[in-house]
C-alpha positions in Angstrom: -26.0 -10.6 -12.4 -22.2 -11.0 -12.2 -19.8 -8.2 -12.7 -16.1 -8.0 -13.3 -14.7 -5.0 -11.4 -11.2 -3.9 -12.4 -9.7 -1.2 -10.2 -6.5 0.6 -11.1 -4.4 2.1 -8.3 -3.1 5.6 -8.5 0.6 5.8 -9.1 2.8 5.7 -6.0 -0.1 4.6 -3.8 1.6 1.5 -2.2 1.6 3.0 1.3 -2.1 3.9 1.0 -2.9 0.3 -0.2 -1.0 -1.2 2.7 -2.5 1.1 5.3 -6.1 0.4 4.1 -5.7 -3.3 3.5 -7.1 -4.6 6.8 -10.3 -2.5 6.4 -10.6 -3.6 2.8 -10.3 -7.3 3.7 -12.9 -6.8 6.5 -15.2 -5.2 4.0 -14.8 -8.1 1.5 -15.5 -10.6 4.3 -18.6 -8.6 5.4 -19.9 -8.8 1.8 -18.8 -12.3 1.0 -22.2 -13.3 -0.2 -21.8 -10.8 -3.1 -18.0 -10.9 -3.6 -17.5 -14.2 -5.4 -13.8 -13.9 -6.3 -11.1 -11.3 -5.8 -7.5 -10.4 -5.5 -4.8 -7.9 -6.4 -3.7 -7.2 -10.0 0.1 -7.4 -10.1 2.8 -5.5 -12.1 4.6 -7.2 -15.0 7.1 -8.7 -12.6 4.3 -10.2 -10.6 5.6 -8.6 -7.4 3.7 -5.4 -6.6 -0.1 -4.8 -6.5 -1.2 -2.2 -9.0 -4.9 -2.7 -8.7 -7.7 -5.1 -7.8 -9.9 -7.5 -9.7 -13.2 -8.7 -8.2 -16.1 -10.8 -9.5 -19.2 -9.6 -7.7 -22.9 -10.5 -7.9 -25.4 -7.7 -7.8 -28.9 -7.0 -9.2 -27.6 -4.4 -11.6 -24.7 -2.1 -12.5 -25.9 0.7 -10.2 -25.9 -1.7 -7.3 -22.4 -2.9 -8.2 -21.2 0.7 -8.3 -22.7 1.4 -4.9 -21.1 -1.6 -3.4 -17.6 -0.8 -4.8 -18.0 2.8 -3.6 -18.2 1.5 0.0 -14.9 -0.4 -0.3 -12.3 1.2 2.0 -9.8 1.3 -0.8 -12.3 3.4 -2.9 -13.1 5.6 0.1 -9.4 6.2 0.8 -8.9 7.4 -2.8 -6.6 4.5 -3.8 -8.1 4.0 -7.2 -7.3 6.0 -10.3 -10.0 4.3 -12.4 -12.6 1.6 -11.9 -14.2 -0.4 -14.6 -17.4 -2.4 -13.9 -18.4 -4.8 -16.7 -21.2 -7.3 -16.9 -19.6 -10.8 -16.8 -20.8 -14.3 -17.6 -19.0 -17.4 -16.3 -18.5 -19.9 -19.1 -15.7 -22.1 -17.9 -14.1 -22.8 -14.5 -15.4 -23.4 -11.1 -19.0 -22.4 -10.3 -19.3 -19.2 -8.4 
């Protein structure tokens, strides 16, 4: 099952995001079979990351939550809030 994961950074956490980014990217690469699409969510000016958006494939929501909890961003305390929603691709490139 596919899930849309929307992660909202804590305010003023830019330095934490930057410091943790290499480990986060390595984590995503390690789990590339499950992480179908991802990238930062930007502020209204399109300049500064304020969160992350991932499309992941997991058996169920509990498995999706477990995977996201292992993300170095999550473990470092970057996220203020995380939403995990079931998602179905209708248009666009196949995942």
